C-alpha positions as CSV (number, residue, x, y, z in Angstrom):
1,M,12.7,9.4,12.1
2,S,14.8,7.0,9.8
3,R,15.6,7.9,6.1
4,L,13.3,5.7,4.9
5,R,10.2,6.2,7.5
6,T,10.4,10.4,6.7
7,T,10.2,9.5,3.1
8,F,7.2,7.2,3.5
9,T,5.7,9.9,6.0
10,G,5.7,12.2,3.1
11,A,4.8,10.1,0.3
12,L,1.6,9.7,2.5
13,L,0.8,13.2,3.2
14,G,0.8,13.7,-0.9
15,V,3.9,15.6,-1.1
16,V,5.0,12.9,-4.1
17,A,1.5,11.3,-4.9
18,L,0.4,11.2,-8.4
19,A,-3.0,10.6,-10.0
20,G,-4.6,6.9,-9.3
21,C,-4.2,4.3,-12.2
22,G,-6.7,3.1,-14.4
23,Q,-8.1,0.3,-16.1
24,T,-6.6,-1.9,-18.5
25,D,-7.2,-3.4,-22.0
26,G,-5.7,-5.6,-24.7
27,T,-5.7,-2.8,-27.1
28,S,-6.6,0.7,-25.6
29,S,-7.6,2.7,-22.6
30,A,-10.3,2.7,-20.8
31,A,-12.1,4.1,-17.8
32,P,-11.1,3.1,-14.4
33,S,-12.8,0.7,-12.7
34,A,-12.5,-1.5,-9.3
35,T,-12.2,-5.2,-11.3
36,P,-11.3,-6.6,-14.4
37,T,-13.4,-5.7,-17.8
38,A,-14.6,-8.7,-19.2
39,A,-12.6,-7.4,-22.4
40,A,-9.2,-7.7,-20.4
41,T,-10.2,-10.8,-18.5
42,A,-10.4,-12.0,-22.5
43,A,-7.4,-10.3,-23.7
44,G,-5.4,-12.5,-20.9
45,S,-1.8,-12.8,-21.9
46,A,-2.4,-11.0,-25.4
47,F,0.3,-8.2,-26.2
48,P,0.5,-5.8,-27.3
49,V,-1.1,-4.1,-24.2
50,T,-2.1,-0.9,-22.9
51,V,-2.3,-0.1,-19.3
52,Q,-3.8,3.0,-17.9
53,A,-1.4,4.0,-15.1
54,G,-0.2,6.7,-13.2
55,N,1.8,8.2,-15.9
56,G,-0.7,8.1,-18.1
57,A,-1.5,4.9,-21.1
58,V,1.4,3.3,-21.3
59,T,1.8,0.3,-24.2
60,I,3.3,-3.3,-23.4
61,A,4.5,-4.2,-27.2
62,K,5.1,-7.8,-25.8
63,R,5.6,-9.9,-22.4
64,P,8.2,-8.7,-20.1
65,E,11.1,-11.0,-19.0
66,R,13.1,-8.4,-17.5
67,I,11.3,-6.4,-15.2
68,V,12.6,-4.0,-12.7
69,S,10.6,-2.9,-9.6
70,L,11.4,-0.1,-7.8
71,S,8.2,-0.1,-5.4
72,P,7.9,-2.8,-2.6
73,T,4.0,-2.7,-3.0
74,A,4.8,-3.5,-6.8
75,T,7.0,-6.1,-6.0
76,E,5.2,-8.0,-4.0
77,T,2.2,-8.1,-6.4
78,L,4.4,-8.9,-9.1
79,Y,5.1,-12.1,-7.0
80,A,1.4,-12.7,-6.1
81,L,0.6,-12.8,-9.8
82,G,3.3,-15.7,-11.1
83,A,5.3,-13.0,-12.6
84,G,8.2,-13.5,-10.3
85,S,10.4,-15.4,-12.9
86,Q,9.9,-11.9,-15.0
87,V,11.6,-10.0,-12.3
88,A,15.4,-9.8,-12.8
89,A,15.9,-6.9,-10.1
90,V,13.5,-5.0,-7.3
91,D,15.1,-1.9,-5.3
92,D,16.7,-2.1,-1.7
93,Q,13.3,-1.4,0.4
94,S,11.9,-4.1,-1.6
95,N,11.9,-7.4,1.2
96,Y,9.3,-9.3,0.7
97,P,9.1,-12.4,-0.3
98,A,12.3,-13.1,1.1
99,D,13.6,-14.4,-2.4
100,A,13.3,-11.4,-4.9
101,P,16.5,-10.4,-6.6
102,K,16.9,-7.3,-4.1
103,T,19.6,-4.3,-5.3
104,T,20.5,-1.2,-4.3
105,L,18.5,0.7,-6.9
106,S,16.1,3.2,-4.9
107,G,13.0,4.4,-6.0
108,F,13.4,7.2,-3.2
109,K,16.2,8.3,-5.4
110,P,15.9,6.7,-8.7
111,N,19.1,6.6,-11.2
112,V,18.2,6.3,-14.8
113,E,21.6,4.7,-16.1
114,A,21.4,2.1,-13.1
115,I,18.1,1.0,-13.7
116,V,19.2,0.7,-17.5
117,G,22.1,-1.0,-16.3
118,A,19.8,-3.9,-15.2
119,K,18.9,-4.2,-19.3
120,P,15.0,-4.2,-18.1
121,D,12.3,-4.4,-20.4
122,L,9.7,-2.8,-18.0
123,V,10.0,-0.4,-14.8
124,V,7.8,-0.7,-12.3
125,L,7.6,2.7,-9.8
126,S,5.8,4.0,-7.2
127,N,6.4,7.7,-7.4
128,D,8.0,9.9,-10.6
129,I,11.1,11.5,-8.7
130,D,13.5,13.5,-10.3
131,G,12.6,12.7,-13.8
132,V,13.2,9.1,-14.0
133,V,10.0,8.4,-16.0
134,A,11.3,10.9,-18.7
135,G,14.6,9.4,-18.8
136,L,13.8,5.7,-18.6
137,T,11.3,6.5,-21.7
138,K,13.7,8.6,-23.7
139,V,15.9,5.4,-23.5
140,G,13.0,3.1,-25.0
141,V,12.3,2.0,-21.5
142,P,8.9,1.0,-20.7
143,V,7.6,2.4,-17.2
144,I,4.3,2.0,-15.3
145,V,3.8,4.3,-12.3
146,E,1.6,2.3,-9.8
147,P,1.4,5.1,-6.6
148,A,0.3,4.6,-3.3
149,A,-3.3,3.7,-3.1
150,N,-5.8,6.2,-1.6
151,T,-8.9,3.6,-1.7
152,L,-9.4,-0.5,-2.0
153,D,-10.8,0.3,-5.2
154,E,-7.1,2.4,-6.5
155,A,-5.5,-0.8,-5.2
156,Y,-7.4,-3.4,-7.0
157,D,-6.9,-1.3,-10.1
158,E,-2.9,-1.5,-9.6
159,I,-2.9,-5.4,-9.2
160,T,-5.0,-5.4,-12.4
161,D,-2.3,-3.1,-14.6
162,L,-0.1,-5.2,-13.5
163,G,-1.6,-8.3,-14.1
164,A,-2.1,-7.1,-17.6
165,A,1.8,-5.3,-18.2
166,T,2.9,-8.9,-17.2
167,G,0.6,-11.0,-19.1
168,N,-1.3,-12.5,-15.5
169,A,-4.6,-10.7,-16.0
170,E,-6.3,-13.7,-15.4
171,K,-4.7,-14.2,-12.2
172,A,-4.8,-10.7,-11.2
173,A,-8.8,-11.1,-11.0
174,E,-8.4,-14.6,-9.3
175,I,-6.1,-12.5,-6.6
176,I,-8.4,-9.4,-6.5
177,T,-12.0,-11.8,-6.1
178,G,-10.2,-13.5,-3.4
179,M,-9.1,-10.4,-1.4
180,K,-13.0,-9.0,-1.7
181,Q,-14.6,-12.2,-0.6
182,E,-12.1,-12.3,2.5
183,L,-12.0,-8.7,3.5
184,D,-16.4,-9.0,3.2
185,R,-16.1,-12.3,5.5
186,L,-14.0,-10.8,8.1
187,A,-16.2,-7.1,7.6
188,A,-19.4,-9.3,8.6
189,A,-17.6,-11.4,11.3
190,A,-16.7,-8.0,13.3
191,P,-18.9,-6.8,16.2
192,K,-19.8,-3.4,15.5
193,D,-22.1,-2.5,17.9
194,K,-19.6,-0.9,20.8
195,K,-18.0,1.6,18.1
196,L,-14.6,1.1,19.3
197,T,-12.2,4.0,19.0
198,Y,-8.8,3.8,17.4
199,Y,-5.8,5.5,17.0
200,H,-2.9,4.2,14.0
201,E,0.0,5.5,14.6
202,L,2.4,5.8,11.3
203,D,6.0,6.6,13.3
204,T,6.7,8.4,16.6
205,T,6.2,12.3,15.7
206,P,3.2,11.3,15.6
207,Y,1.4,10.8,12.5
208,A,-1.7,9.6,12.1
209,A,-3.9,8.3,9.4
210,T,-7.8,9.5,9.1
211,S,-10.9,7.3,8.0
212,T,-10.4,9.2,4.1
213,T,-7.2,7.6,4.1
214,F,-6.3,4.0,2.1
215,L,-6.1,2.4,5.8
216,G,-9.1,4.3,7.5
217,Q,-10.5,2.3,4.5
218,I,-9.5,-1.1,6.3
219,Y,-10.3,0.3,9.6
220,G,-13.7,1.1,8.6
221,L,-14.5,-2.1,7.5
222,F,-15.4,-3.0,11.5
223,G,-16.8,-0.3,12.2
224,L,-14.4,1.6,14.2
225,V,-14.3,5.3,15.0
226,N,-11.0,6.7,14.3
227,I,-9.9,9.7,16.6
228,A,-7.7,11.2,14.5
229,D,-10.6,12.1,12.3
230,E,-11.3,15.2,15.2
231,A,-8.1,16.2,15.2
232,P,-6.8,19.7,14.2
233,D,-5.4,19.6,10.3
234,A,-7.0,16.4,9.4
235,A,-8.2,17.6,6.2
236,G,-4.7,15.9,4.7
237,G,-5.4,12.4,6.1
238,Y,-2.3,12.3,7.8
239,P,-2.8,14.5,10.9
240,K,0.4,15.2,13.3
241,L,-0.8,14.6,16.3
242,S,-0.2,15.7,20.1
243,S,0.4,13.6,23.1
244,E,-2.3,15.5,24.8
245,F,-4.6,14.9,22.1
246,V,-4.0,11.0,22.1
247,V,-4.6,11.3,25.9
248,K,-7.5,13.1,25.6
249,A,-9.3,11.0,22.9
250,D,-8.2,7.8,25.1
251,P,-8.8,5.4,21.8
252,A,-10.0,1.6,23.1
253,L,-7.4,0.3,20.7
254,I,-4.3,1.5,19.5
255,F,-2.1,0.0,16.2
256,L,1.2,0.5,15.8
257,G,2.6,0.8,12.5
258,D,6.2,1.9,13.7
259,T,7.0,-1.7,15.5
260,K,10.1,-2.5,13.0
261,C,11.2,0.8,11.8
262,C,10.9,3.2,15.7
263,G,10.6,0.1,18.3
264,Q,7.9,1.1,19.5
265,N,5.4,-1.1,21.7
266,K,3.4,-1.4,24.4
267,D,5.9,-0.7,26.7
268,A,7.5,2.1,25.0
269,L,3.8,3.8,25.2
270,T,3.8,3.7,28.5
271,K,7.1,6.0,29.3
272,R,5.3,8.6,27.2
273,P,3.6,11.3,29.5
274,G,0.2,10.7,30.6
275,W,0.2,7.6,28.2
276,S,0.5,4.5,30.6
277,G,-3.3,5.6,32.1
278,L,-5.0,5.2,28.5
279,S,-7.8,2.5,28.2
280,A,-5.8,0.9,25.4
281,I,-2.7,0.2,27.1
282,K,-4.5,-0.9,30.8
283,N,-6.8,-3.1,28.7
284,D,-3.5,-4.7,26.9
285,R,-5.3,-3.8,23.7
286,V,-2.3,-2.3,22.0
287,I,-1.5,-4.1,18.6
288,E,1.4,-4.3,17.1
289,L,1.6,-4.5,13.3
290,D,4.0,-5.3,10.8
291,D,5.5,-2.2,9.3
292,D,5.4,-3.4,5.9
293,I,2.2,-5.1,5.9
294,A,0.5,-1.5,7.4
295,S,2.2,0.4,4.9
296,R,1.7,-1.4,1.7
297,W,-1.3,-1.6,-0.8
298,G,-1.2,-5.1,-2.3
299,P,-2.6,-8.3,-1.6
300,R,-1.2,-8.7,1.9
301,V,-4.1,-5.9,2.5
302,V,-6.0,-9.0,3.5
303,D,-3.1,-10.1,6.6
304,L,-3.7,-6.4,8.1
305,A,-7.3,-7.0,8.0
306,K,-7.4,-10.0,9.9
307,T,-5.5,-8.5,12.3
308,V,-7.3,-5.9,12.9
309,G,-10.7,-8.0,12.8
310,E,-8.6,-10.4,15.4
311,A,-8.3,-7.1,17.6
312,V,-12.0,-5.6,17.5
313,Q,-13.1,-9.5,18.1
314,K,-11.3,-9.6,21.5
315,A,-12.0,-6.3,22.7
316,A,-15.7,-6.6,22.2
317,S,-15.5,-10.1,23.9
């Protein structure tokens, strides 16, 4: 398993998890919420603005013009918000959009000196590793931490945070509204009477994601039944399954979130002991996901939901 995959799985398992972020407004902190409050929307691009992020209340004095993003999800969100021209540098894992200013900076092994060298007026992280927040704060660089979302509401909240922090609050509200409407539409269109079972694979260990996770919530929109919910030690949300467990559960659908990192596909699964007889394989219901879309919690969550919805429609027909 690659270093990136190992680190990502560790983050999913809560090794470096932080508290969920909260709401934003133009002057003070506010309680967490799924959508922008009227005050936050009215504040628009007004500065200073205080953001309730994973690292607490952060006040940003003026509209940032040199943002450094060390989170691929934050990078995607910043560009969706229309803040791309404000981004000066992104980390080595931020590969979307393709024209983002990718550098050798790392969100997994952040170097304060290297980050400061990019002359940021705002740094966005998904984790506070090796005291990076304290180090940047010490030299006067505003930092907001937007950790891995555990729910859709937290994902919406982080979009709200980044919208307020960059002067794009109205666009953030527009994106969230669009995401909710599309997810509602996709969920409503999905046949739910068959209660199809599924298995989502994070990597070849294999680790899976239960219904209590962010990914599980997406699948739950379509009435799917998660085989990982019955796994031993599933309470953490990301149990390590045995091949025998998956074979016994025999899921109707298999979603692979390890296609790019680990070269997994239907043919690769058939070579695992006992897997060639699985219903999902025999019925051609192995869905190869884009690893990046399946491991991030920004606006492209809708793209993941579309893929799941199409698979459910096909399996139920």
